[in-house]
N, CA, C and O atoms as CSV, one atom per row, in Angstrom:
chain,resi,resn,atom,element,x,y,z
A,1,MET,N,N,-99.428,-79.735,-6.625
A,1,MET,CA,C,-98.371,-80.446,-5.982
A,1,MET,C,C,-97.525,-79.459,-5.191
A,1,MET,O,O,-97.135,-78.405,-5.695
A,2,THR,N,N,-97.246,-79.825,-3.925
A,2,THR,CA,C,-96.463,-78.919,-3.088
A,2,THR,C,C,-94.991,-79.296,-3.154
A,2,THR,O,O,-94.635,-80.450,-3.396
A,3,THR,N,N,-94.172,-78.328,-2.940
A,3,THR,CA,C,-92.727,-78.582,-2.938
A,3,THR,C,C,-92.199,-78.360,-1.528
A,3,THR,O,O,-92.684,-77.493,-0.802
A,4,ALA,N,N,-91.213,-79.143,-1.153
A,4,ALA,CA,C,-90.618,-79.019,0.179
A,4,ALA,C,C,-89.724,-77.798,0.230
A,4,ALA,O,O,-89.098,-77.420,-0.760
A,5,LYS,N,N,-89.678,-77.190,1.404
A,5,LYS,CA,C,-88.800,-76.042,1.580
A,5,LYS,C,C,-87.365,-76.520,1.632
A,5,LYS,O,O,-87.060,-77.565,2.208
A,6,LYS,N,N,-86.492,-75.743,1.023
A,6,LYS,CA,C,-85.072,-76.056,1.126
A,6,LYS,C,C,-84.628,-75.750,2.557
A,6,LYS,O,O,-85.060,-74.773,3.167
A,7,GLY,N,N,-83.764,-76.603,3.064
A,7,GLY,CA,C,-83.267,-76.381,4.419
A,7,GLY,C,C,-84.157,-76.976,5.490
A,7,GLY,O,O,-83.859,-76.855,6.678
A,8,ALA,N,N,-85.238,-77.612,5.091
A,8,ALA,CA,C,-86.115,-78.219,6.093
A,8,ALA,C,C,-85.453,-79.474,6.641
A,8,ALA,O,O,-84.796,-80.207,5.901
A,9,GLY,N,N,-85.620,-79.718,7.908
A,9,GLY,CA,C,-85.049,-80.919,8.511
A,9,GLY,C,C,-83.699,-80.653,9.133
A,9,GLY,O,O,-83.307,-79.510,9.366
A,10,ARG,N,N,-83.022,-81.707,9.388
A,10,ARG,CA,C,-81.728,-81.654,10.070
A,10,ARG,C,C,-80.646,-81.307,9.054
A,10,ARG,O,O,-80.656,-81.831,7.940
A,11,PRO,N,N,-79.706,-80.423,9.426
A,11,PRO,CA,C,-78.623,-80.065,8.501
A,11,PRO,C,C,-77.724,-81.267,8.203
A,11,PRO,O,O,-77.548,-82.143,9.051
A,12,ALA,N,N,-77.167,-81.302,7.016
A,12,ALA,CA,C,-76.281,-82.401,6.624
A,12,ALA,C,C,-75.085,-82.459,7.562
A,12,ALA,O,O,-74.482,-81.437,7.889
A,13,GLY,N,N,-74.756,-83.667,7.986
A,13,GLY,CA,C,-73.601,-83.866,8.852
A,13,GLY,C,C,-73.894,-83.775,10.330
A,13,GLY,O,O,-73.046,-84.134,11.148
A,14,SER,N,N,-75.073,-83.304,10.695
A,14,SER,CA,C,-75.394,-83.234,12.119
A,14,SER,C,C,-75.890,-84.603,12.592
A,14,SER,O,O,-76.551,-85.320,11.840
A,15,PRO,N,N,-75.570,-84.964,13.840
A,15,PRO,CA,C,-75.949,-86.294,14.320
A,15,PRO,C,C,-77.454,-86.438,14.523
A,15,PRO,O,O,-78.143,-85.481,14.878
A,16,ASN,N,N,-77.942,-87.635,14.294
A,16,ASN,CA,C,-79.343,-87.949,14.529
A,16,ASN,C,C,-79.550,-88.028,16.040
A,16,ASN,O,O,-78.824,-88.749,16.724
A,17,LYS,N,N,-80.523,-87.303,16.564
A,17,LYS,CA,C,-80.735,-87.230,18.007
A,17,LYS,C,C,-81.079,-88.590,18.608
A,17,LYS,O,O,-80.546,-88.952,19.657
A,18,SER,N,N,-81.955,-89.338,17.963
A,18,SER,CA,C,-82.358,-90.624,18.536
A,18,SER,C,C,-81.218,-91.638,18.494
A,18,SER,O,O,-81.103,-92.461,19.402
A,19,THR,N,N,-80.378,-91.599,17.469
A,19,THR,CA,C,-79.232,-92.493,17.401
A,19,THR,C,C,-78.246,-92.159,18.509
A,19,THR,O,O,-77.709,-93.060,19.153
A,20,GLY,N,N,-78.009,-90.899,18.733
A,20,GLY,CA,C,-77.115,-90.475,19.812
A,20,GLY,C,C,-77.638,-90.898,21.173
A,20,GLY,O,O,-76.873,-91.351,22.024
A,21,GLU,N,N,-78.943,-90.751,21.380
A,21,GLU,CA,C,-79.543,-91.153,22.656
A,21,GLU,C,C,-79.455,-92.664,22.842
A,21,GLU,O,O,-79.211,-93.136,23.952
A,22,ALA,N,N,-79.652,-93.428,21.765
A,22,ALA,CA,C,-79.556,-94.889,21.850
A,22,ALA,C,C,-78.122,-95.300,22.182
A,22,ALA,O,O,-77.913,-96.201,22.995
A,23,ARG,N,N,-77.155,-94.664,21.577
A,23,ARG,CA,C,-75.752,-94.969,21.875
A,23,ARG,C,C,-75.412,-94.650,23.323
A,23,ARG,O,O,-74.695,-95.404,23.981
A,24,GLN,N,N,-75.931,-93.529,23.815
A,24,GLN,CA,C,-75.687,-93.166,25.212
A,24,GLN,C,C,-76.321,-94.197,26.149
A,24,GLN,O,O,-75.716,-94.575,27.152
A,25,ALA,N,N,-77.515,-94.645,25.833
A,25,ALA,CA,C,-78.192,-95.633,26.674
A,25,ALA,C,C,-77.419,-96.954,26.692
A,25,ALA,O,O,-77.265,-97.571,27.746
A,26,ILE,N,N,-76.936,-97.381,25.532
A,26,ILE,CA,C,-76.154,-98.625,25.457
A,26,ILE,C,C,-74.854,-98.468,26.235
A,26,ILE,O,O,-74.463,-99.371,26.974
A,27,ALA,N,N,-74.181,-97.329,26.076
A,27,ALA,CA,C,-72.933,-97.089,26.799
A,27,ALA,C,C,-73.173,-97.094,28.305
A,27,ALA,O,O,-72.374,-97.659,29.052
A,28,LEU,N,N,-74.249,-96.481,28.756
A,28,LEU,CA,C,-74.576,-96.461,30.180
A,28,LEU,C,C,-74.860,-97.871,30.683
A,28,LEU,O,O,-74.403,-98.254,31.761
A,29,PHE,N,N,-75.608,-98.638,29.910
A,29,PHE,CA,C,-75.926,-100.021,30.290
A,29,PHE,C,C,-74.649,-100.855,30.399
A,29,PHE,O,O,-74.461,-101.585,31.373
A,30,VAL,N,N,-73.776,-100.744,29.403
A,30,VAL,CA,C,-72.528,-101.520,29.416
A,30,VAL,C,C,-71.659,-101.094,30.598
A,30,VAL,O,O,-71.117,-101.939,31.310
A,31,ASP,N,N,-71.526,-99.779,30.805
A,31,ASP,CA,C,-70.698,-99.292,31.910
A,31,ASP,C,C,-71.236,-99.721,33.269
A,31,ASP,O,O,-70.466,-100.126,34.140
A,32,SER,N,N,-72.540,-99.636,33.457
A,32,SER,CA,C,-73.109,-99.976,34.758
A,32,SER,C,C,-73.157,-101.484,34.999
A,32,SER,O,O,-73.247,-101.918,36.147
A,33,ASN,N,N,-73.099,-102.283,33.943
A,33,ASN,CA,C,-73.132,-103.740,34.089
A,33,ASN,C,C,-71.786,-104.400,33.824
A,33,ASN,O,O,-71.717,-105.618,33.660
A,34,ALA,N,N,-70.718,-103.613,33.779
A,34,ALA,CA,C,-69.394,-104.163,33.482
A,34,ALA,C,C,-68.988,-105.282,34.436
A,34,ALA,O,O,-68.486,-106.306,33.974
A,35,PRO,N,N,-69.184,-105.133,35.757
A,35,PRO,CA,C,-68.802,-106.233,36.648
A,35,PRO,C,C,-69.600,-107.514,36.379
A,35,PRO,O,O,-69.045,-108.612,36.399
A,36,ARG,N,N,-70.888,-107.367,36.131
A,36,ARG,CA,C,-71.717,-108.533,35.826
A,36,ARG,C,C,-71.331,-109.138,34.486
A,36,ARG,O,O,-71.278,-110.359,34.340
A,37,LEU,N,N,-71.065,-108.288,33.518
A,37,LEU,CA,C,-70.670,-108.756,32.202
A,37,LEU,C,C,-69.362,-109.536,32.287
A,37,LEU,O,O,-69.210,-110.580,31.652
A,38,THR,N,N,-68.424,-109.026,33.073
A,38,THR,CA,C,-67.147,-109.721,33.270
A,38,THR,C,C,-67.388,-111.097,33.872
A,38,THR,O,O,-66.801,-112.082,33.425
A,39,GLU,N,N,-68.244,-111.170,34.878
A,39,GLU,CA,C,-68.557,-112.460,35.510
A,39,GLU,C,C,-69.195,-113.420,34.506
A,39,GLU,O,O,-68.834,-114.596,34.455
A,40,TRP,N,N,-70.128,-112.929,33.719
A,40,TRP,CA,C,-70.800,-113.795,32.735
A,40,TRP,C,C,-69.800,-114.329,31.714
A,40,TRP,O,O,-69.809,-115.515,31.384
A,41,LEU,N,N,-68.946,-113.450,31.222
A,41,LEU,CA,C,-67.958,-113.870,30.229
A,41,LEU,C,C,-66.977,-114.885,30.812
A,41,LEU,O,O,-66.585,-115.837,30.137
A,42,GLU,N,N,-66.584,-114.676,32.069
A,42,GLU,CA,C,-65.690,-115.640,32.719
A,42,GLU,C,C,-66.369,-117.000,32.864
A,42,GLU,O,O,-65.729,-118.036,32.685
A,43,ARG,N,N,-67.652,-116.999,33.184
A,43,ARG,CA,C,-68.373,-118.262,33.330
A,43,ARG,C,C,-68.474,-118.994,31.996
A,43,ARG,O,O,-68.379,-120.220,31.954
A,44,VAL,N,N,-68.662,-118.262,30.920
A,44,VAL,CA,C,-68.706,-118.893,29.596
A,44,VAL,C,C,-67.320,-119.425,29.235
A,44,VAL,O,O,-67.191,-120.543,28.736
A,45,ALA,N,N,-66.289,-118.623,29.489
A,45,ALA,CA,C,-64.926,-119.025,29.138
A,45,ALA,C,C,-64.454,-120.213,29.972
A,45,ALA,O,O,-63.834,-121.137,29.445
A,46,ASP,N,N,-64.749,-120.188,31.284
A,46,ASP,CA,C,-64.267,-121.229,32.200
A,46,ASP,C,C,-65.208,-122.416,32.319
A,46,ASP,O,O,-64.808,-123.481,32.788
A,47,GLY,N,N,-66.461,-122.242,31.896
A,47,GLY,CA,C,-67.446,-123.304,32.044
A,47,GLY,C,C,-68.130,-123.222,33.403
A,47,GLY,O,O,-67.666,-122.527,34.307
A,48,VAL,N,N,-69.228,-123.935,33.528
A,48,VAL,CA,C,-69.993,-123.966,34.781
A,48,VAL,C,C,-70.147,-125.422,35.193
A,48,VAL,O,O,-70.579,-126.265,34.406
A,49,LYS,N,N,-69.786,-125.703,36.447
A,49,LYS,CA,C,-69.889,-127.069,36.964
A,49,LYS,C,C,-71.060,-127.171,37.935
A,49,LYS,O,O,-71.437,-126.192,38.579
A,50,ASP,N,N,-71.629,-128.376,38.027
A,50,ASP,CA,C,-72.681,-128.625,39.007
A,50,ASP,C,C,-72.043,-129.056,40.328
A,50,ASP,O,O,-70.821,-129.015,40.471
A,51,GLU,N,N,-72.876,-129.471,41.298
A,51,GLU,CA,C,-72.381,-129.866,42.616
A,51,GLU,C,C,-71.435,-131.062,42.550
A,51,GLU,O,O,-70.561,-131.211,43.404
A,52,GLU,N,N,-71.605,-131.904,41.552
A,52,GLU,CA,C,-70.783,-133.103,41.415
A,52,GLU,C,C,-69.464,-132.840,40.682
A,52,GLU,O,O,-68.630,-133.736,40.558
A,53,GLY,N,N,-69.284,-131.626,40.205
A,53,GLY,CA,C,-68.056,-131.279,39.496
A,53,GLY,C,C,-68.118,-131.535,38.002
A,53,GLY,O,O,-67.111,-131.400,37.308
A,54,LYS,N,N,-69.294,-131.905,37.496
A,54,LYS,CA,C,-69.452,-132.125,36.059
A,54,LYS,C,C,-69.865,-130.816,35.401
A,54,LYS,O,O,-70.612,-130.018,35.968
A,55,TYR,N,N,-69.356,-130.620,34.186
A,55,TYR,CA,C,-69.688,-129.384,33.474
A,55,TYR,C,C,-71.137,-129.385,33.018
A,55,TYR,O,O,-71.584,-130.291,32.313
A,56,VAL,N,N,-71.866,-128.349,33.433
A,56,VAL,CA,C,-73.209,-128.096,32.923
A,56,VAL,C,C,-73.077,-127.290,31.633
A,56,VAL,O,O,-73.800,-127.505,30.660
A,57,VAL,N,N,-72.130,-126.357,31.662
A,57,VAL,CA,C,-71.768,-125.562,30.489
A,57,VAL,C,C,-70.264,-125.766,30.292
A,57,VAL,O,O,-69.476,-125.358,31.145
A,58,PRO,N,N,-69.853,-126.389,29.184
A,58,PRO,CA,C,-68.422,-126.635,28.974
A,58,PRO,C,C,-67.655,-125.332,28.742
A,58,PRO,O,O,-68.231,-124.363,28.247
A,59,PRO,N,N,-66.358,-125.292,29.092
A,59,PRO,CA,C,-65.557,-124.090,28.851
A,59,PRO,C,C,-65.507,-123.753,27.359
A,59,PRO,O,O,-65.345,-124.635,26.516
A,60,ASN,N,N,-65.648,-122.473,27.055
A,60,ASN,CA,C,-65.633,-122.050,25.665
A,60,ASN,C,C,-65.068,-120.627,25.568
A,60,ASN,O,O,-65.830,-119.674,25.404
A,61,PRO,N,N,-63.733,-120.474,25.667
A,61,PRO,CA,C,-63.133,-119.140,25.600
A,61,PRO,C,C,-63.415,-118.417,24.287
A,61,PRO,O,O,-63.574,-117.196,24.277
A,62,ALA,N,N,-63.480,-119.154,23.182
A,62,ALA,CA,C,-63.745,-118.514,21.880
A,62,ALA,C,C,-65.140,-117.887,21.870
A,62,ALA,O,O,-65.321,-116.785,21.351
A,63,LYS,N,N,-66.113,-118.574,22.435
A,63,LYS,CA,C,-67.481,-118.048,22.499
A,63,LYS,C,C,-67.522,-116.802,23.386
A,63,LYS,O,O,-68.204,-115.827,23.068
A,64,ALA,N,N,-66.783,-116.842,24.506
A,64,ALA,CA,C,-66.735,-115.677,25.396
A,64,ALA,C,C,-66.140,-114.477,24.667
A,64,ALA,O,O,-66.622,-113.354,24.813
A,65,PHE,N,N,-65.092,-114.717,23.881
A,65,PHE,CA,C,-64.480,-113.626,23.118
A,65,PHE,C,C,-65.458,-113.069,22.083
A,65,PHE,O,O,-65.563,-111.854,21.916
A,66,ASP,N,N,-66.167,-113.953,21.394
A,66,ASP,CA,C,-67.166,-113.502,20.415
A,66,ASP,C,C,-68.260,-112.669,21.085
A,66,ASP,O,O,-68.705,-111.658,20.541
A,67,MET,N,N,-68.682,-113.102,22.262
A,67,MET,CA,C,-69.715,-112.359,22.998
A,67,MET,C,C,-69.190,-110.985,23.403
A,67,MET,O,O,-69.904,-109.987,23.306
A,68,PHE,N,N,-67.947,-110.942,23.856
A,68,PHE,CA,C,-67.332,-109.671,24.238
A,68,PHE,C,C,-67.272,-108.723,23.046
A,68,PHE,O,O,-67.612,-107.545,23.159
A,69,GLN,N,N,-66.838,-109.246,21.907
A,69,GLN,CA,C,-66.758,-108.423,20.693
A,69,GLN,C,C,-68.122,-107.884,20.289
A,69,GLN,O,O,-68.239,-106.738,19.857
A,70,SER,N,N,-69.154,-108.711,20.428
A,70,SER,CA,C,-70.489,-108.272,20.006
A,70,SER,C,C,-70.998,-107.138,20.884
A,70,SER,O,O,-71.746,-106.283,20.411
A,71,VAL,N,N,-70.607,-107.115,22.151
A,71,VAL,CA,C,-71.024,-106.026,23.036
A,71,VAL,C,C,-70.188,-104.780,22.765
A,71,VAL,O,O,-70.718,-103.671,22.714
A,72,VAL,N,N,-68.906,-104.963,22.596
A,72,VAL,CA,C,-67.998,-103.826,22.409
A,72,VAL,C,C,-68.315,-103.054,21.138
A,72,VAL,O,O,-68.191,-101.830,21.117
A,73,GLU,N,N,-68.719,-103.740,20.087
A,73,GLU,CA,C,-68.948,-103.024,18.830
A,73,GLU,C,C,-70.089,-102.025,18.918
A,73,GLU,O,O,-70.174,-101.116,18.093
A,74,TYR,N,N,-70.973,-102.175,19.906
A,74,TYR,CA,C,-72.023,-101.177,20.093
A,74,TYR,C,C,-71.550,-100.015,20.951
A,74,TYR,O,O,-72.128,-98.929,20.916
A,75,HIS,N,N,-70.503,-100.249,21.716
A,75,HIS,CA,C,-69.992,-99.222,22.618
A,75,HIS,C,C,-68.859,-98.434,21.965
A,75,HIS,O,O,-68.755,-97.222,22.151
A,76,VAL,N,N,-68.016,-99.116,21.207
A,76,VAL,CA,C,-66.906,-98.480,20.501
A,76,VAL,C,C,-67.132,-98.724,19.018
A,76,VAL,O,O,-67.094,-99.871,18.573
A,77,PRO,N,N,-67.365,-97.676,18.246
A,77,PRO,CA,C,-67.670,-97.888,16.829
A,77,PRO,C,C,-66.505,-98.497,16.063
A,77,PRO,O,O,-65.340,-98.232,16.358
A,78,LYS,N,N,-66.841,-99.315,15.076
A,78,LYS,CA,C,-65.819,-99.904,14.218
A,78,LYS,C,C,-65.268,-98.828,13.294
A,78,LYS,O,O,-65.984,-97.918,12.874
A,79,LEU,N,N,-64.007,-98.948,12.993
A,79,LEU,CA,C,-63.402,-98.019,12.050
A,79,LEU,C,C,-63.603,-98.548,10.642
A,79,LEU,O,O,-63.510,-99.751,10.396
A,80,ALA,N,N,-63.877,-97.646,9.732
A,80,ALA,CA,C,-64.057,-98.043,8.341
A,80,ALA,C,C,-62.703,-98.380,7.733
A,80,ALA,O,O,-61.694,-97.747,8.045
A,81,ARG,N,N,-62.692,-99.364,6.879
A,81,ARG,CA,C,-61.451,-99.711,6.192
A,81,ARG,C,C,-61.145,-98.648,5.155
A,81,ARG,O,O,-62.041,-98.120,4.495
A,82,THR,N,N,-59.877,-98.347,5.026
A,82,THR,CA,C,-59.440,-97.343,4.066
A,82,THR,C,C,-58.439,-97.980,3.124
A,82,THR,O,O,-57.497,-98.650,3.549
A,83,GLU,N,N,-58.656,-97.763,1.857
A,83,GLU,CA,C,-57.737,-98.301,0.859
A,83,GLU,C,C,-57.068,-97.134,0.162
A,83,GLU,O,O,-57.715,-96.168,-0.242
A,84,ILE,N,N,-55.766,-97.249,0.031
A,84,ILE,CA,C,-55.013,-96.200,-0.653
A,84,ILE,C,C,-54.597,-96.748,-2.011
A,84,ILE,O,O,-53.885,-97.748,-2.107
A,85,ALA,N,N,-55.048,-96.085,-3.033
A,85,ALA,CA,C,-54.697,-96.494,-4.394
A,85,ALA,C,C,-53.798,-95.414,-4.979
A,85,ALA,O,O,-54.045,-94.217,-4.831
A,86,GLY,N,N,-52.778,-95.864,-5.627
A,86,GLY,CA,C,-51.853,-94.895,-6.200
A,86,GLY,C,C,-51.438,-95.304,-7.596
A,86,GLY,O,O,-52.000,-96.224,-8.190
A,87,ASP,N,N,-50.463,-94.617,-8.096
A,87,ASP,CA,C,-49.915,-94.885,-9.412
A,87,ASP,C,C,-49.076,-96.157,-9.334
A,87,ASP,O,O,-48.145,-96.212,-8.530
A,88,PRO,N,N,-49.369,-97.186,-10.139
A,88,PRO,CA,C,-48.590,-98.430,-10.069
A,88,PRO,C,C,-47.112,-98.219,-10.411
A,88,PRO,O,O,-46.261,-98.997,-9.980
A,89,ASN,N,N,-46.806,-97.184,-11.172
A,89,ASN,CA,C,-45.412,-96.904,-11.523
A,89,ASN,C,C,-44.683,-96.138,-10.424
A,89,ASN,O,O,-43.452,-96.118,-10.393
A,90,ALA,N,N,-45.429,-95.513,-9.530
A,90,ALA,CA,C,-44.841,-94.766,-8.415
A,90,ALA,C,C,-45.625,-95.113,-7.148
A,90,ALA,O,O,-46.417,-94.301,-6.669
A,91,PRO,N,N,-45.410,-96.318,-6.601
A,91,PRO,CA,C,-46.201,-96.749,-5.447
A,91,PRO,C,C,-45.932,-95.900,-4.203
A,91,PRO,O,O,-44.864,-95.310,-4.047
A,92,VAL,N,N,-46.919,-95.859,-3.342
A,92,VAL,CA,C,-46.797,-95.134,-2.089
A,92,VAL,C,C,-45.882,-95.932,-1.163
A,92,VAL,O,O,-46.063,-97.139,-0.995
A,93,ARG,N,N,-44.903,-95.259,-0.564
A,93,ARG,CA,C,-43.986,-95.932,0.361
A,93,ARG,C,C,-44.195,-95.354,1.748
A,93,ARG,O,O,-44.303,-94.141,1.930
A,94,VAL,N,N,-44.249,-96.232,2.700
A,94,VAL,CA,C,-44.365,-95.817,4.097
A,94,VAL,C,C,-43.124,-96.325,4.809
A,94,VAL,O,O,-42.840,-97.523,4.810
A,95,GLU,N,N,-42.396,-95.413,5.407
A,95,GLU,CA,C,-41.177,-95.788,6.100
A,95,GLU,C,C,-41.280,-95.324,7.537
A,95,GLU,O,O,-41.887,-94.295,7.834
A,96,GLY,N,N,-40.683,-96.090,8.416
A,96,GLY,CA,C,-40.672,-95.703,9.820
A,96,GLY,C,C,-39.652,-96.527,10.570
A,96,GLY,O,O,-39.255,-97.607,10.131
A,97,GLN,N,N,-39.241,-96.009,11.692
A,97,GLN,CA,C,-38.313,-96.738,12.541
A,97,GLN,C,C,-39.019,-97.056,13.836
A,97,GLN,O,O,-39.637,-96.186,14.450
A,98,PHE,N,N,-38.927,-98.291,14.246
A,98,PHE,CA,C,-39.545,-98.713,15.484
A,98,PHE,C,C,-38.515,-99.443,16.315
A,98,PHE,O,O,-37.879,-100.388,15.848
A,99,ASP,N,N,-38.358,-99.009,17.528
A,99,ASP,CA,C,-37.460,-99.699,18.439
A,99,ASP,C,C,-38.336,-100.396,19.464
A,99,ASP,O,O,-38.615,-99.862,20.538
A,100,ILE,N,N,-38.757,-101.584,19.113
A,100,ILE,CA,C,-39.687,-102.331,19.952
A,100,ILE,C,C,-39.046,-102.690,21.284
A,100,ILE,O,O,-39.722,-102.694,22.313
A,101,PHE,N,N,-37.755,-102.989,21.279
A,101,PHE,CA,C,-37.078,-103.368,22.514
A,101,PHE,C,C,-37.178,-102.258,23.553
A,101,PHE,O,O,-37.474,-102.526,24.717
A,102,ASP,N,N,-36.931,-101.004,23.141
A,102,ASP,CA,C,-37.014,-99.878,24.078
A,102,ASP,C,C,-38.424,-99.724,24.632
A,102,ASP,O,O,-38.596,-99.471,25.824
A,103,GLU,N,N,-39.439,-99.875,23.774
A,103,GLU,CA,C,-40.822,-99.756,24.224
A,103,GLU,C,C,-41.171,-100.863,25.219
A,103,GLU,O,O,-41.830,-100.606,26.226
A,104,LEU,N,N,-40.732,-102.092,24.942
A,104,LEU,CA,C,-40.988,-103.194,25.865
A,104,LEU,C,C,-40.276,-102.965,27.189
A,104,LEU,O,O,-40.833,-103.245,28.250
A,105,LEU,N,N,-39.047,-102.459,27.136
A,105,LEU,CA,C,-38.291,-102.189,28.348
A,105,LEU,C,C,-38.971,-101.102,29.182
A,105,LEU,O,O,-39.037,-101.216,30.405
A,106,LYS,N,N,-39.475,-100.052,28.534
A,106,LYS,CA,C,-40.196,-98.990,29.246
A,106,LYS,C,C,-41.443,-99.554,29.915
A,106,LYS,O,O,-41.713,-99.271,31.083
A,107,HIS,N,N,-42.201,-100.353,29.170
A,107,HIS,CA,C,-43.430,-100.944,29.704
A,107,HIS,C,C,-43.119,-101.847,30.893
A,107,HIS,O,O,-43.814,-101.808,31.909
A,108,TYR,N,N,-42.068,-102.663,30.761
A,108,TYR,CA,C,-41.664,-103.570,31.827
A,108,TYR,C,C,-41.243,-102.789,33.063
A,108,TYR,O,O,-41.625,-103.143,34.179
A,109,SER,N,N,-40.454,-101.724,32.878
A,109,SER,CA,C,-39.996,-100.902,34.002
A,109,SER,C,C,-41.166,-100.243,34.702
A,109,SER,O,O,-41.217,-100.211,35.931
A,110,MET,N,N,-42.122,-99.710,33.921
A,110,MET,CA,C,-43.280,-99.058,34.501
A,110,MET,C,C,-44.140,-100.052,35.267
A,110,MET,O,O,-44.631,-99.733,36.350
A,111,SER,N,N,-44.329,-101.243,34.728
A,111,SER,CA,C,-45.179,-102.220,35.410
A,111,SER,C,C,-44.517,-102.707,36.693
A,111,SER,O,O,-45.207,-103.013,37.666
A,112,ARG,N,N,-43.179,-102.785,36.706
A,112,ARG,CA,C,-42.466,-103.185,37.934
A,112,ARG,C,C,-42.590,-102.094,38.988
A,112,ARG,O,O,-42.744,-102.398,40.172
A,113,GLN,N,N,-42.527,-100.813,38.575
A,113,GLN,CA,C,-42.654,-99.718,39.526
A,113,GLN,C,C,-44.048,-99.669,40.125
A,113,GLN,O,O,-44.203,-99.386,41.313
A,114,GLU,N,N,-45.075,-99.943,39.307
A,114,GLU,CA,C,-46.458,-99.950,39.806
A,114,GLU,C,C,-46.683,-101.084,40.783
A,114,GLU,O,O,-47.483,-100.947,41.709
A,115,GLY,N,N,-45.991,-102.207,40.598
A,115,GLY,CA,C,-46.161,-103.376,41.443
A,115,GLY,C,C,-45.490,-103.227,42.796
A,115,GLY,O,O,-45.819,-103.976,43.716
A,116,GLN,N,N,-44.567,-102.294,42.955
A,116,GLN,CA,C,-43.837,-102.136,44.224
A,116,GLN,C,C,-44.614,-101.325,45.221
A,116,GLN,O,O,-44.143,-101.099,46.335
């Protein structure tokens, strides 16, 4: 019986070459077909009418959103959920201050400047 050499194969933690190439191909396809994809999604969301004005494909914005999500998840990886468990007698506290009004005002001011 033969034994495998230690260290044979790809080192732990290094990316799989074929998976990386497949991701690049999908990203290239999505990027190069973005205008067409946008048109297709709009047609699903808005519906398609025939010459008489009757819907051949009824409007379905929820379906268009689902289709968009299914494409995006191959282009942008999903983040894994993380759960933080702590001592029930000393729970983890997260504190922060957020001034949403200031952020909205900045965004509004910037968008008005871009529009001028």
